[in-house]
N, C-alpha and C positions, 0 to 999 in steps of 0.2 A: 504494498501499501502505500503509495505519494502521501508523505507527510502533510501535504498542502488539501488533502483528499477532503471535500466537506458533503455533509448531509443534512436534512433537516429530518425532525420525530416531530408530528404533530400529538397533539396531548401530552407534551412533554412532560408534564407534573402528576401525570398517571401514576398507578404502582408499578405496572408493567416498563412504561415508559422511562420513568426515572432512572431504571436499571440499564435498560439501553444508552439512555445519556452517559451515567458515570462509567458505563463499561467504552463507550467509544470515546469519551475523552482519556481516558485510562490508554487505550490504546492510539492516540495521537490526533483523532481528527479532529477538524473543524466542525463543531456543531451549532446549527440553528435549532428551535426548538418553540414552537406556539403554543400560546396557554392561553388561557381566557380574561385570567385577571394579574397584568405583571407586579402589581401590591399584594399576593396570594401568600400565605403561609410557604406553602409547597412551592411557588415560583423564586422564594428568598432562599429555603434549601438551597435549590440546583443551581444557585449563584455560586454556593459555598462549596460545593465538588471541588476537587484537586483538578486543576486545569481551567476549571471554571471562567475564572478572571480572563482569559487570555484567550478563549478558544471557544466559548460557548454565548451567543447571540440569541435573547430570548426575545419574541412579537406577540404582542396581544392579538388575538385574531379568533373571530370567530367563523369556522371551516362552514357551515353552513351559510354564510353569503359566498358568490360565485365570484370571482376574480380576485379576491383579496391574497389569496396565494401565490399568483404570477410571480412578483417580485422577490418573494422568500424564495422560490424553489429556484430563482434564476441562478447560474450556476453551479447548482448541486449536483454532485454525483451520482447521491443516492437518495431515498425517501423511504421513511418509516411511517406510515400510515397509522397509528396505535389509537386516534381521538373517535371514541366515541361512550354514549352513555351505559353504565351495568347495574343492572337490578341488585335492589338487595337480597340475600340470600336469607334472611332471619327474619323478616317479618315486614320493613317496610314497604309500603306503596305508592304508585304515581298516580297519578288523574286520569291520564289520559297515556297509556301504556303504547297505544297504536303509534301517535304524536311521536312520544320520547323516542323510543326502542326502533321502530318499523323506518318511519318518514327520515329520524337525524340518522340513521345508519345511510340510507339510501342517499339521501340527498348530500349528505360531508361525503361519503367517498367519492361520489361522482364530481362533486367541485374540489376534490383531490387530483382525481386523476385529468380532471378537463386541465388542471394549471402542469400536471406531469405531460401533458400533449406539446405544452409551449416549451416546458425546461428540457425536456428529453433525457431525463436522467438515466444514468446505465441500468439502474434495477431499484422497482419497489418493492418494497415488504411489506404487505398487508396484514394487520394482525386481526384474524377472524374469530373462533371458538369451536373448540369439541362439540358444541349443539349445532353445527353446522353439518357435525356427522353422524350424529348419534339416533335422528329421531325421523326413522324410515320403517317402512314395513322390512327392509331387509336386514334389522335387526332384531332375530328372533333368537332366544333361547343357542347358545352353542355357537353362535355366528361371532366371526375373528373381526373386530370392525378397523377398518383400514382407509387409507386414504382415498378410496374410490368409493365411501361411503358417503352419502349425500343425504341432508334431510330433506323430507317433502313436505311443505307449507300446508300443504292439505293435510296430511298426516298429522301435522301437530294439533292441527285446529280440532280434528276429531278426536285426539287424544288427550290431551293439556285445556283444561277449564282456559276461557280467556282470562289475561292478566299482565304480570308484568314476563314473567320465566316464556309464556307461548310468544309475547309480543318479541321478546330478545330473541328468543332463538328463531323465529320467522323473517325478523331484521337482518341479523347477521349473516343468514343464509342467503337473501335476496341481494344483502349487499356485496356477498362474494362474489355470487354468480354472475351480477350486472359487471363488478370487477372483471372477473374474466373474460365477460363479451367486449367489454372496451378495450383492454389491454391487447387483445386479439385484431381487433377492428384496427386500432392504432400503431398497431406494430410494438410494442411497447414489453419490456423484459420485466415479470412480476413472480413472487413467490408468494405462499399463503402458510402462514403460522396460525395451528388450531391448538391452541392449548388446552388443557382439563382446568377444573379449579387451580388458579395459582396462588399458591400460600408462599410464605416464608419471610425475613427479616426487609425492613422497609429503610428506602434514603430517606422518606419522608417522614414529617412529625405526625402523620394520620393515619389510619386504620381504613384499610381499603374495603370493599365489599366482601371479598372470598376470605380474607384473614380474620373477619368478624366470626365465622361459624367455630374456626376452633375457641376464638375467645371466649364466647357464646357458651362455650363446651366446659372452658376452664375456668369461668369466673360463676358457674353454676346458675346462670339466668336461662339455661336450655333445661328444661324438663322432659319433654318428650321426645324419644328418637324418631324420625320418620322413616317408615319402612319402605326404605330405598337406600340406593348405592351412589355414591360419590366417585370421583376419579381426580387427582390428584398431582400436582409438578410445580415445583421448586420454583421461585419467581427469576432465581439466577440464571437458570436452563433455559429458561424462558427468553428471556434478554439476550443471553449468549445464540441461541437457536437463532435469532432474529437476524446478529450481526453476521453469523456464518452464511445464512441466507443470503444477506447481501455480498460477502466477500467472496464464496464461490462459485465460480463461474458454472460448475457442474451441477448447481441447487436449482432443481426447477421443481414447478407443483406445489402440492399441501403438505405439511408437515403436520400430524398430527402428535403433541405434546402431553405427555402421561405418562407417571412415571408408577403408577399404582390406584387400581379400582379394588374400591372395598365397602362394604352394608356400613353405613355411618352407624351401626351401633357397634360396628368393629373398629371403627374409628374413634369412638368414645372409650373404647376399652384401651385401644393404644395411648390415648392419651393418657388415661389414668394411670396407666403402665409406667409410661414415661414422666409422667409429673404427679406421683401422689400425694405433693405439699397441696395441690389444689382441687378445689370442689367439684368434683364432676359427678352431678347427681342425674345426670339426664339417664330414663330405662327406655327399653324398646315395651311396643303395646303388645302382652300376649295373645292379644285377638286377632294382633295383625297378621294372618296368614294367610298364604304361606309366603317364608320369608324371603325377601327380595331376593333373587341370583343376583351377585356381579356380574355385568356382561365383561367379556373377552376383548382387549384392544391390543393390537400388535402396533410396534412402537419403533420397529428395525428401522424405519427411512431415515428416520431424526439421529441415531445411535450412528447410521451412514455419514449422516452429514456431518460429522466431530461433535456430538454432544454427550456426555458421558454423565446420564441421570443420576443426582443426587438421590439416594436413597429418602422416603418420605418421612423417615425416622430423625435423621439428621436434619431436615428441613424444617420438622418441627422444634428440635432443639434449638438452630439458631430463631424459628420465629418468636419462641419464648424469652429466648435472652433479647431477641428486641424489642417483642411488647413490657418487659421490665424495664429497660432503659425509658422506655416514654411514659411509665407510669400507668400503662394499664391493665399491669400485672403487679402484684408485689413480689 
């Protein structure tokens, strides 16, 4: 990599994006980052990262407004598009999930890509989600999910009650499809990352939505365990996968990022085993039968990219240390 290489990260003050920014700076890149508010606490933390004073420039941009990214993307060798609203996994609801999670994903992604047509970066890395793979009639018991699995929005509407998660899954799926159609039409190079629930230590002083899940177990706020499985991956691996997806010419297509799939009851038991000092009181409903069977995921493709997935137990240990430093846990 040439020392003067310049890339832009949209939504730079997000959980995954902040790690991408941190690692890019450590590798010597010049980084542009878009944020909603230059005066936010998260934006201030980004400016304190090693190398930020010399090689990080932040811009207050609403990616929902067309054309605002044109001048920012100018001269960029790569674009990492991570900006996207994420639903709460522990109970928070929005008033209009279709507008927040579907329209925002589609319009924001298209605006980014329209600016990419003018800037012509050598590669775009799009942050999608594993929800763009899981929710399909192909996902039957015993099936091994890989990058060929694509969520079917009609199937989502049939099997999931309308709400935040359904709209998020549909929005992520449609935005990814639109992106693939767009880059093919305009001859742009793109790879897509499809991470599972991303957890781990934070660069920022805030707790993101997926880290809320283990936090709510550890502080005793979660009492009842849903009869479902979760899929987990460490945030540092996700950030590194984005960077390798940009740097490696042979990178192509989609990459599922998942280290472990387990029933939420087993996840709670793991937290209790690793951290007996905390009050994990959540219990499974004995009447919720049959117990959901964890689905199967093939994560070989991202390993071939060069990502050595950190074991979930180690990710959780780093997460707890981070939460203690931020005073979310004692």
